[in-house]
DRENVOSE-262625 format. One record per residue (C-alpha): residue number from 1; x, y, z. Coordinates in Angstrom, 2 decimals, m for minus. Example, Ala and Ser with C-alpha at 12.3 -4.5 7.8 and 13.67 -1.06 7.14 Angstrom:
BEGIN
ROKE, resi, x, y, z
ROKE, 1, 12.30, m4.50, 7.80
ROKE, 2, 13.67, m1.06, 7.14
***
This chain:
BEGIN
ROKE, resi, x, y, z
ROKE, 1, 9.15, m2.80, 18.37
ROKE, 2, 12.17, m4.70, 17.19
ROKE, 3, 15.34, m4.80, 19.29
ROKE, 4, 17.08, m1.43, 19.71
ROKE, 5, 20.01, m2.72, 17.64
ROKE, 6, 17.72, m2.87, 14.58
ROKE, 7, 17.08, 0.88, 14.70
ROKE, 8, 20.71, 1.77, 15.40
ROKE, 9, 21.77, m0.34, 12.42
ROKE, 10, 19.17, 1.22, 10.15
ROKE, 11, 20.26, 4.75, 11.07
ROKE, 12, 23.91, 3.81, 10.46
ROKE, 13, 22.98, 2.41, 7.05
ROKE, 14, 21.08, 5.61, 6.28
ROKE, 15, 24.16, 7.71, 6.99
ROKE, 16, 26.25, 5.39, 4.83
ROKE, 17, 23.75, 5.77, 2.01
ROKE, 18, 23.95, 9.55, 2.30
ROKE, 19, 27.76, 9.50, 2.27
ROKE, 20, 27.62, 7.37, m0.89
ROKE, 21, 25.64, 10.30, m2.31
ROKE, 22, 28.37, 12.76, m1.22
ROKE, 23, 26.39, 14.04, 1.78
ROKE, 24, 29.05, 14.06, 4.49
ROKE, 25, 27.73, 16.75, 6.84
ROKE, 26, 24.49, 18.31, 7.95
ROKE, 27, 21.58, 17.07, 10.01
ROKE, 28, 18.47, 14.94, 9.44
ROKE, 29, 15.20, 15.92, 11.10
ROKE, 30, 12.51, 13.25, 11.45
ROKE, 31, 9.12, 14.17, 12.86
ROKE, 32, 6.69, 11.67, 14.36
ROKE, 33, 3.04, 12.17, 13.52
ROKE, 34, 0.85, 14.07, 15.95
ROKE, 35, m2.70, 13.36, 17.04
ROKE, 36, m5.48, 14.52, 14.68
ROKE, 37, m8.59, 15.85, 16.46
ROKE, 38, m11.96, 14.87, 14.96
ROKE, 39, m13.92, 17.75, 16.47
ROKE, 40, m12.10, 18.87, 19.64
ROKE, 41, m8.56, 18.29, 20.95
ROKE, 42, m9.31, 15.30, 23.21
ROKE, 43, m11.40, 13.39, 20.64
ROKE, 44, m8.96, 12.24, 17.99
ROKE, 45, m8.96, 10.00, 14.94
ROKE, 46, m7.30, 6.63, 15.40
ROKE, 47, m3.57, 7.36, 15.57
ROKE, 48, m1.13, 5.96, 13.01
ROKE, 49, 2.56, 6.71, 13.33
ROKE, 50, 4.63, 7.92, 10.37
ROKE, 51, 6.16, 4.92, 8.63
ROKE, 52, 9.64, 6.35, 8.13
ROKE, 53, 9.70, 7.22, 11.82
ROKE, 54, 8.71, 3.64, 12.63
ROKE, 55, 11.50, 2.34, 10.40
ROKE, 56, 14.32, 4.41, 11.92
ROKE, 57, 13.08, 5.14, 15.47
ROKE, 58, 10.39, 2.51, 16.14
ROKE, 59, 8.39, 4.40, 18.79
ROKE, 60, 4.62, 4.64, 18.34
ROKE, 61, 4.11, 7.64, 20.65
ROKE, 62, 2.85, 10.80, 18.90
ROKE, 63, 4.42, 14.26, 18.92
ROKE, 64, 8.11, 13.36, 19.00
ROKE, 65, 11.10, 14.33, 16.85
ROKE, 66, 14.65, 13.14, 16.13
ROKE, 67, 17.73, 15.08, 15.08
ROKE, 68, 20.56, 13.04, 13.52
ROKE, 69, 24.07, 14.41, 13.02
ROKE, 70, 25.25, 13.05, 9.67
ROKE, 71, 28.96, 13.54, 10.34
ROKE, 72, 29.03, 12.22, 13.89
ROKE, 73, 26.11, 9.80, 13.78
ROKE, 74, 24.57, 10.96, 17.08
ROKE, 75, 20.78, 10.93, 17.38
ROKE, 76, 18.80, 13.08, 19.80
ROKE, 77, 15.20, 12.20, 20.65
ROKE, 78, 12.86, 15.07, 21.48
ROKE, 79, 9.67, 14.52, 23.43
ROKE, 80, 7.79, 15.35, 26.60
ROKE, 81, 7.91, 13.86, 30.07
ROKE, 82, 4.70, 12.55, 31.61
ROKE, 83, 3.03, 14.99, 33.99
ROKE, 84, 0.80, 14.09, 36.93
ROKE, 85, m2.15, 15.48, 34.97
ROKE, 86, m1.31, 13.22, 32.01
ROKE, 87, m0.96, 10.18, 34.26
ROKE, 88, m4.48, 10.66, 35.64
ROKE, 89, m5.92, 10.24, 32.16
ROKE, 90, m3.47, 7.91, 30.44
ROKE, 91, m1.81, 5.96, 33.23
ROKE, 92, 1.96, 5.62, 33.66
ROKE, 93, 4.34, 5.40, 30.73
ROKE, 94, 8.12, 5.14, 30.28
ROKE, 95, 10.23, 8.24, 30.73
ROKE, 96, 11.66, 10.01, 27.68
ROKE, 97, 15.05, 8.46, 28.44
ROKE, 98, 13.52, 4.98, 28.63
ROKE, 99, 11.66, 5.49, 25.34
ROKE, 100, 14.87, 6.67, 23.69
ROKE, 101, 16.67, 3.53, 24.87
ROKE, 102, 14.06, 1.36, 23.14
ROKE, 103, 15.11, 2.94, 19.85
ROKE, 104, 18.82, 2.71, 20.60
ROKE, 105, 19.14, 6.46, 21.33
ROKE, 106, 21.17, 7.85, 24.25
ROKE, 107, 20.54, 11.60, 23.93
ROKE, 108, 17.22, 13.27, 24.76
ROKE, 109, 15.80, 16.78, 24.99
ROKE, 110, 12.46, 18.46, 25.52
ROKE, 111, 10.34, 18.92, 22.41
ROKE, 112, 10.13, 22.60, 23.41
ROKE, 113, 13.84, 22.88, 22.59
ROKE, 114, 13.56, 21.38, 19.08
ROKE, 115, 13.39, 24.69, 17.22
ROKE, 116, 16.43, 25.96, 19.13
ROKE, 117, 18.42, 22.81, 18.33
ROKE, 118, 17.47, 22.95, 14.64
ROKE, 119, 18.47, 26.60, 14.48
ROKE, 120, 21.87, 25.81, 15.97
ROKE, 121, 22.34, 22.81, 13.67
ROKE, 122, 21.50, 24.89, 10.59
ROKE, 123, 24.54, 27.06, 11.28
ROKE, 124, 26.79, 24.03, 10.79
ROKE, 125, 25.19, 22.31, 7.81
ROKE, 126, 22.10, 21.68, 5.74
ROKE, 127, 18.93, 20.39, 7.39
ROKE, 128, 17.70, 17.32, 5.51
ROKE, 129, 14.05, 16.29, 5.79
ROKE, 130, 11.46, 14.35, 3.80
ROKE, 131, 8.61, 16.05, 1.98
ROKE, 132, 5.69, 16.24, 4.43
ROKE, 133, 2.39, 14.62, 3.49
ROKE, 134, 0.47, 16.17, 6.40
ROKE, 135, m0.28, 19.86, 6.75
ROKE, 136, 0.60, 19.94, 10.46
ROKE, 137, 4.03, 18.46, 9.72
ROKE, 138, 4.62, 20.99, 6.93
ROKE, 139, 3.62, 23.78, 9.30
ROKE, 140, 6.14, 22.53, 11.85
ROKE, 141, 8.97, 22.56, 9.30
ROKE, 142, 7.89, 26.01, 8.15
ROKE, 143, 8.19, 27.24, 11.71
ROKE, 144, 11.46, 25.44, 12.52
ROKE, 145, 13.20, 26.42, 9.29
ROKE, 146, 11.78, 29.92, 8.96
ROKE, 147, 10.49, 29.37, 5.43
ROKE, 148, 7.09, 30.01, 3.82
ROKE, 149, 4.74, 27.03, 4.04
ROKE, 150, 4.55, 26.71, 0.25
ROKE, 151, 8.34, 26.33, 0.08
ROKE, 152, 8.59, 23.45, 2.55
ROKE, 153, 7.90, 20.71, m0.02
ROKE, 154, 10.36, 22.23, m2.47
ROKE, 155, 13.08, 22.27, 0.18
ROKE, 156, 12.84, 18.55, 0.97
ROKE, 157, 16.07, 16.60, 0.55
ROKE, 158, 16.23, 14.49, m2.61
ROKE, 159, 19.38, 12.76, m1.33
ROKE, 160, 17.65, 11.76, 1.91
ROKE, 161, 14.56, 10.63, 0.03
ROKE, 162, 16.55, 8.36, m2.28
ROKE, 163, 18.57, 6.98, 0.63
ROKE, 164, 15.41, 6.09, 2.56
ROKE, 165, 13.88, 4.40, m0.49
ROKE, 166, 17.04, 2.36, m1.10
ROKE, 167, 16.91, 1.00, 2.45
ROKE, 168, 13.18, 0.45, 2.87
ROKE, 169, 12.56, m1.19, m0.52
ROKE, 170, 14.63, m4.26, 0.44
ROKE, 171, 13.00, m5.99, 3.38
ROKE, 172, 15.00, m7.43, 6.29
ROKE, 173, 14.25, m10.88, 7.69
ROKE, 174, 12.32, m9.37, 10.62
ROKE, 175, 10.23, m7.35, 8.22
ROKE, 176, 9.50, m10.38, 6.06
ROKE, 177, 8.24, m12.17, 9.17
ROKE, 178, 5.92, m9.24, 9.87
ROKE, 179, 4.65, m9.26, 6.27
ROKE, 180, 4.02, m13.01, 6.39
ROKE, 181, 2.03, m12.54, 9.59
ROKE, 182, 0.03, m9.60, 8.19
ROKE, 183, m0.78, m11.55, 5.02
ROKE, 184, m1.80, m14.58, 7.09
ROKE, 185, m4.27, m12.58, 9.17
ROKE, 186, m5.49, m10.89, 5.97
ROKE, 187, m6.20, m14.35, 4.57
ROKE, 188, m8.20, m15.18, 7.71
ROKE, 189, m10.24, m12.00, 7.18
ROKE, 190, m11.09, m13.02, 3.63
ROKE, 191, m11.78, m16.62, 4.56
ROKE, 192, m14.25, m15.50, 7.23
ROKE, 193, m16.21, m13.32, 4.81
ROKE, 194, m16.05, m15.91, 2.01
ROKE, 195, m17.43, m18.54, 4.35
ROKE, 196, m20.13, m16.40, 5.96
ROKE, 197, m21.66, m13.88, 3.55
ROKE, 198, m25.03, m14.82, 2.10
ROKE, 199, m27.85, m13.09, 0.21
ROKE, 200, m29.48, m10.42, 2.31
ROKE, 201, m26.31, m9.21, 3.98
ROKE, 202, m25.40, m5.56, 3.66
ROKE, 203, m21.86, m4.81, 2.61
ROKE, 204, m21.10, m3.26, 5.99
ROKE, 205, m21.64, m6.67, 7.62
ROKE, 206, m18.81, m8.08, 5.52
ROKE, 207, m16.57, m5.09, 6.25
ROKE, 208, m17.32, m5.40, 9.97
ROKE, 209, m16.54, m9.13, 10.01
ROKE, 210, m13.20, m8.53, 8.27
ROKE, 211, m12.30, m5.86, 10.82
ROKE, 212, m13.37, m8.08, 13.71
ROKE, 213, m11.08, m10.89, 12.57
ROKE, 214, m8.11, m8.52, 12.26
ROKE, 215, m8.63, m6.93, 15.66
ROKE, 216, m9.32, m10.27, 17.36
ROKE, 217, m5.80, m11.31, 16.27
ROKE, 218, m4.23, m8.13, 17.68
ROKE, 219, m3.96, m6.48, 14.26
ROKE, 220, m5.63, m3.39, 12.81
ROKE, 221, m6.74, m2.58, 9.27
ROKE, 222, m3.94, m1.59, 6.90
ROKE, 223, m6.43, 0.56, 4.94
ROKE, 224, m10.22, 1.15, 4.86
ROKE, 225, m11.69, m2.04, 3.42
ROKE, 226, m13.45, m2.18, 0.06
ROKE, 227, m16.46, m4.46, 0.48
ROKE, 228, m18.91, m4.15, m2.40
ROKE, 229, m21.19, m5.71, m4.99
ROKE, 230, m20.08, m2.94, m7.37
ROKE, 231, m16.51, m3.99, m8.02
ROKE, 232, m16.43, m1.88, m11.18
ROKE, 233, m16.00, 1.14, m8.86
ROKE, 234, m12.34, 0.68, m8.03
ROKE, 235, m12.26, 2.43, m4.64
ROKE, 236, m15.82, 1.91, m3.44
ROKE, 237, m16.26, 2.55, 0.29
ROKE, 238, m20.07, 2.63, 0.27
ROKE, 239, m21.16, m0.25, 2.51
ROKE, 240, m24.91, 0.25, 2.21
ROKE, 241, m25.72, m2.14, m0.66
ROKE, 242, m27.75, m5.30, m0.05
ROKE, 243, m26.07, m8.45, m1.41
ROKE, 244, m28.28, m10.36, m3.85
ROKE, 245, m28.01, m13.81, m5.38
ROKE, 246, m26.44, m13.60, m8.85
ROKE, 247, m24.14, m10.72, m7.92
ROKE, 248, m20.40, m10.85, m7.32
ROKE, 249, m18.94, m9.60, m4.05
ROKE, 250, m15.49, m8.00, m4.00
ROKE, 251, m13.52, m7.74, m0.75
ROKE, 252, m10.26, m5.79, m0.78
ROKE, 253, m8.97, m5.78, 2.80
ROKE, 254, m5.78, m6.23, 4.74
ROKE, 255, m4.41, m6.46, 8.26
ROKE, 256, m1.64, m4.35, 9.77
ROKE, 257, 0.71, m5.74, 12.42
ROKE, 258, 1.48, m3.95, 15.67
ROKE, 259, 4.80, m2.86, 14.16
ROKE, 260, 3.00, m1.32, 11.17
ROKE, 261, 3.50, m3.90, 8.40
ROKE, 262, 0.63, m4.37, 5.96
ROKE, 263, m1.20, m7.18, 4.26
ROKE, 264, m3.37, m6.45, 1.20
ROKE, 265, m5.55, m9.14, m0.39
ROKE, 266, m8.56, m9.08, m2.69
ROKE, 267, m11.10, m11.84, m3.22
ROKE, 268, m14.10, m11.88, m5.57
ROKE, 269, m16.80, m14.50, m5.17
ROKE, 270, m20.49, m15.06, m5.92
ROKE, 271, m23.05, m13.90, m3.37
ROKE, 272, m24.96, m17.10, m4.14
ROKE, 273, m23.80, m20.71, m4.34
ROKE, 274, m21.85, m20.47, m7.59
ROKE, 275, m20.62, m18.25, m10.38
ROKE, 276, m22.94, m17.74, m13.32
ROKE, 277, m21.72, m19.05, m16.68
ROKE, 278, m20.85, m15.51, m17.77
ROKE, 279, m19.03, m14.75, m14.54
ROKE, 280, m17.00, m17.93, m14.94
ROKE, 281, m15.88, m16.89, m18.41
ROKE, 282, m14.46, m13.61, m17.13
ROKE, 283, m13.12, m15.04, m13.87
ROKE, 284, m11.20, m17.67, m15.84
ROKE, 285, m9.44, m14.86, m17.71
ROKE, 286, m8.71, m13.17, m14.38
ROKE, 287, m7.05, m16.34, m13.09
ROKE, 288, m4.95, m16.48, m16.27
ROKE, 289, m3.85, m12.89, m15.64
ROKE, 290, m2.76, m13.80, m12.12
ROKE, 291, m0.90, m16.90, m13.30
ROKE, 292, 0.93, m14.95, m16.02
ROKE, 293, 1.96, m12.25, m13.53
ROKE, 294, 3.26, m14.73, m10.96
ROKE, 295, 5.18, m16.67, m13.61
ROKE, 296, 6.87, m13.45, m14.77
ROKE, 297, 7.84, m12.17, m11.30
ROKE, 298, 11.46, m12.54, m10.19
ROKE, 299, 14.78, m10.75, m9.64
ROKE, 300, 16.07, m8.75, m12.59
ROKE, 301, 12.57, m8.44, m14.11
ROKE, 302, 10.94, m5.07, m14.63
ROKE, 303, 7.62, m4.95, m12.82
ROKE, 304, 6.39, m3.18, m15.94
ROKE, 305, 6.80, m6.51, m17.72
ROKE, 306, 4.84, m8.27, m14.96
ROKE, 307, 2.00, m5.84, m15.66
ROKE, 308, 2.26, m6.37, m19.41
ROKE, 309, 2.12, m10.14, m18.91
ROKE, 310, m1.23, m9.69, m17.14
ROKE, 311, m2.43, m7.37, m19.91
ROKE, 312, m1.40, m9.89, m22.57
ROKE, 313, m3.36, m12.66, m20.82
ROKE, 314, m6.40, m10.39, m20.65
ROKE, 315, m6.16, m9.46, m24.33
ROKE, 316, m5.89, m13.10, m25.37
ROKE, 317, m8.89, m14.00, m23.23
ROKE, 318, m11.00, m11.19, m24.67
ROKE, 319, m10.16, m12.25, m28.21
ROKE, 320, m11.01, m15.87, m27.41
ROKE, 321, m14.32, m14.71, m25.94
ROKE, 322, m15.14, m12.71, m29.07
ROKE, 323, m15.29, m9.34, m27.28
ROKE, 324, m12.13, m8.10, m29.02
ROKE, 325, m10.54, m8.99, m32.32
ROKE, 326, m7.05, m8.70, m33.74
ROKE, 327, m3.69, m9.60, m32.24
ROKE, 328, m3.23, m9.46, m28.46
ROKE, 329, 0.17, m7.80, m28.95
ROKE, 330, m1.44, m4.88, m30.77
ROKE, 331, m4.28, m4.64, m28.26
ROKE, 332, m1.79, m4.29, m25.41
ROKE, 333, 0.64, m2.02, m27.26
ROKE, 334, m2.13, 0.46, m28.07
ROKE, 335, m3.71, 0.22, m24.63
ROKE, 336, m7.10, m0.99, m25.88
ROKE, 337, m7.30, m3.57, m23.09
ROKE, 338, m7.33, m0.74, m20.50
ROKE, 339, m11.05, m0.27, m21.12
ROKE, 340, m11.45, m3.31, m18.84
ROKE, 341, m8.17, m3.10, m16.90
ROKE, 342, m7.49, 0.59, m16.16
ROKE, 343, m5.02, 0.21, m13.27
ROKE, 344, m1.60, m1.29, m12.61
ROKE, 345, m1.14, m4.92, m11.63
ROKE, 346, 0.47, m4.13, m8.29
ROKE, 347, 2.42, m1.89, m5.94
ROKE, 348, 5.12, m2.19, m3.30
ROKE, 349, 4.02, m3.20, 0.19
ROKE, 350, 5.67, m2.88, 3.58
ROKE, 351, 5.22, m0.38, 6.39
ROKE, 352, 2.60, 1.25, 4.18
ROKE, 353, 0.03, m0.65, 2.17
ROKE, 354, 1.34, 1.36, m0.81
ROKE, 355, 4.86, 1.35, 0.49
ROKE, 356, 6.63, 4.74, 0.65
ROKE, 357, 4.33, 6.44, m1.85
ROKE, 358, 4.41, 9.57, 0.35
ROKE, 359, 8.03, 9.87, m0.81
ROKE, 360, 6.94, 10.24, m4.43
ROKE, 361, 5.46, 7.51, m6.60
ROKE, 362, 7.87, 8.08, m9.47
ROKE, 363, 10.90, 7.96, m7.17
ROKE, 364, 9.66, 4.84, m5.37
ROKE, 365, 8.15, 2.91, m8.27
ROKE, 366, 10.06, 4.07, m11.34
ROKE, 367, 13.61, 4.87, m10.18
ROKE, 368, 14.15, 7.39, m12.95
ROKE, 369, 12.41, 5.40, m15.68
ROKE, 370, 9.99, 7.40, m17.83
ROKE, 371, 6.35, 6.99, m16.87
ROKE, 372, 3.84, 6.20, m19.62
ROKE, 373, 1.09, 8.70, m20.41
ROKE, 374, m1.11, 5.93, m21.85
ROKE, 375, m4.47, 5.44, m20.15
ROKE, 376, m4.27, 2.50, m17.76
ROKE, 377, m0.51, 2.09, m18.00
ROKE, 378, 0.03, 5.52, m16.47
ROKE, 379, m1.68, 4.20, m13.31
ROKE, 380, 0.99, 1.53, m12.79
ROKE, 381, 2.56, 2.41, m9.43
ROKE, 382, 5.57, 0.09, m9.72
ROKE, 383, 7.56, m0.38, m12.92
ROKE, 384, 11.24, m0.66, m11.95
ROKE, 385, 13.44, m3.73, m11.94
ROKE, 386, 12.77, m6.13, m9.09
ROKE, 387, 15.48, m7.31, m6.72
ROKE, 388, 15.54, m9.88, m3.89
ROKE, 389, 13.83, m8.59, m0.77
ROKE, 390, 11.27, m6.43, m2.53
ROKE, 391, 7.65, m7.08, m1.56
ROKE, 392, 4.71, m6.20, m3.77
ROKE, 393, 1.14, m7.09, m4.58
ROKE, 394, m0.15, m8.81, m7.71
ROKE, 395, m3.72, m7.69, m8.34
ROKE, 396, m5.20, m8.10, m11.80
ROKE, 397, m8.75, m6.91, m12.34
ROKE, 398, m11.46, m6.87, m15.01
ROKE, 399, m14.14, m4.18, m14.84
ROKE, 400, m17.20, m3.31, m16.89
ROKE, 401, m17.48, 0.44, m16.24
ROKE, 402, m20.59, 1.91, m17.92
ROKE, 403, m19.37, 5.51, m18.16
ROKE, 404, m15.97, 4.57, m19.57
ROKE, 405, m17.56, 2.16, m22.05
ROKE, 406, m19.98, 4.81, m23.33
ROKE, 407, m17.19, 7.37, m23.71
ROKE, 408, m14.94, 5.04, m25.70
ROKE, 409, m17.82, 3.81, m27.84
ROKE, 410, m18.94, 7.39, m28.64
ROKE, 411, m15.37, 8.25, m29.62
ROKE, 412, m15.08, 5.01, m31.63
ROKE, 413, m11.83, 4.42, m29.79
ROKE, 414, m9.96, 1.33, m31.06
ROKE, 415, m13.03, 0.37, m33.08
ROKE, 416, m10.94, m2.02, m35.17
ROKE, 417, m10.10, m4.00, m32.02
ROKE, 418, m13.09, m3.69, m29.67
ROKE, 419, m16.39, m5.38, m30.55
ROKE, 420, m18.59, m2.74, m28.95
ROKE, 421, m21.74, m4.47, m30.20
ROKE, 422, m20.89, m7.62, m28.25
ROKE, 423, m19.29, m5.91, m25.28
ROKE, 424, m22.44, m3.84, m24.68
ROKE, 425, m24.24, m6.94, m23.43
ROKE, 426, m21.65, m7.31, m20.65
ROKE, 427, m21.95, m3.77, m19.27
ROKE, 428, m23.67, m4.12, m15.93
ROKE, 429, m21.74, m7.29, m15.10
ROKE, 430, m19.77, m5.36, m12.47
ROKE, 431, m16.10, m5.91, m11.75
ROKE, 432, m13.75, m8.44, m10.26
ROKE, 433, m10.21, m8.43, m8.86
ROKE, 434, m7.98, m10.91, m7.07
ROKE, 435, m4.85, m9.93, m5.16
ROKE, 436, m1.97, m11.56, m3.33
ROKE, 437, 1.21, m10.34, m1.63
ROKE, 438, 4.54, m11.57, m3.00
ROKE, 439, 8.21, m11.42, m2.03
ROKE, 440, 11.02, m11.42, m4.58
ROKE, 441, 13.69, m14.01, m3.73
ROKE, 442, 17.15, m14.79, m5.09
ROKE, 443, 15.72, m17.37, m7.48
ROKE, 444, 12.17, m16.17, m8.15
ROKE, 445, 9.33, m15.15, m5.87
ROKE, 446, 7.16, m16.59, m3.13
ROKE, 447, 3.74, m15.79, m1.78
ROKE, 448, 3.63, m13.94, 1.53
ROKE, 449, 1.36, m15.73, 3.97
ROKE, 450, m0.68, m18.84, 3.17
ROKE, 451, m2.41, m19.73, m0.08
ROKE, 452, m6.07, m18.73, m0.17
ROKE, 453, m7.26, m20.82, m3.09
ROKE, 454, m9.13, m18.57, m5.52
ROKE, 455, m9.90, m21.24, m8.10
ROKE, 456, m13.51, m21.54, m9.22
ROKE, 457, m13.94, m25.01, m7.71
ROKE, 458, m12.46, m23.98, m4.35
ROKE, 459, m14.56, m20.80, m4.16
ROKE, 460, m17.79, m22.59, m5.06
ROKE, 461, m17.13, m25.43, m2.62
ROKE, 462, m16.94, m22.95, 0.24
ROKE, 463, m19.99, m21.03, m0.95
ROKE, 464, m22.12, m24.20, m1.13
ROKE, 465, m21.36, m24.98, 2.52
ROKE, 466, m23.07, m21.75, 3.54
ROKE, 467, m26.22, m22.20, 1.48
***
């Protein structure tokens, strides 16, 4: 946890944000996540605390709640005291009062009294809460507020949601330190796999090595790793494939700090000693996409334009390679490039690897801007104007997806731009992506964590050492 003053200050800023939105009275209810049993109550999935709770309260213990008086500013922490039976199994822990003090909270009450306190508070003002993303949390709000389960999401507070986004999207110095550390350990994870994987490995060996590095540094995984020789499958969590010389290996993995801050990097490299000539041609375009995106990133720039810069670099590269024809501007405007680049070039990062997306992707990433319905562009998670303190990924990718290619070719989609006859020879080449974490500054942007050189020469030099 950070110092208790951090959480008191954040809650005070939250109330100020609400008052700027003409919310002067009422109460905020924040619920910590509970344990999630795998198959019986005492055998649970690995616990991860709710990120908004971590931001405003900081405590990692499950099954707690907080009630904040908007007018007066008082916060009450609800939880349970340790029983002798609990202590036998879990050992000693701080009292509820001691836990509250860690988060800068002076008032406590038993979690059994939460419904009663919410009922009393509701008589004096509106109860503000965030839209739940877990069924058990939604059920709790349904019970506390006396509303049908299907109405809980509808009743979430838009004012509170926007206030939380406004605070969390701009990272504090302490948070930036956490993000730098998470990105640094993420780079170690990738370096270990890049320097160790060789033909004959199964993908799970790479995924296991990445996890080992994270946990050996006191970190956890920020998301389930993607470790695959089939990079054309964007979210491929099948680790059974055997790595063979001539293939590309894609590792998308990140570390999460003890305080919950995420790193998210992607590296693509040859299973063998070097890229094939064909792989180099595409990887060179990928590097150009990354360079164009980084060059475009900075305060006052729409992240939509960062994405379009990557798309423009891809279109130019495809024309130069003879796989497309026509003007890159037209290719991008029509969305023809999305056959090979069907996702956005990045997303916000912070306490979540896709920061705050549980609060609504359009609210977090678009800030009221209209979202495109165009294939590929509609998958862009972040489009709004960047400001200093925002942290995001840059992750261009190029993918040869057989099913998508066959569909577009059968429909003769963009046939005046796409050389399907030539592109057909590339289907089966797989997919590649590279990704880094970046922070917007007052004058531009800087990489979070150290540079992991993804140039062809640097990658091949490390691969040759292992063979």
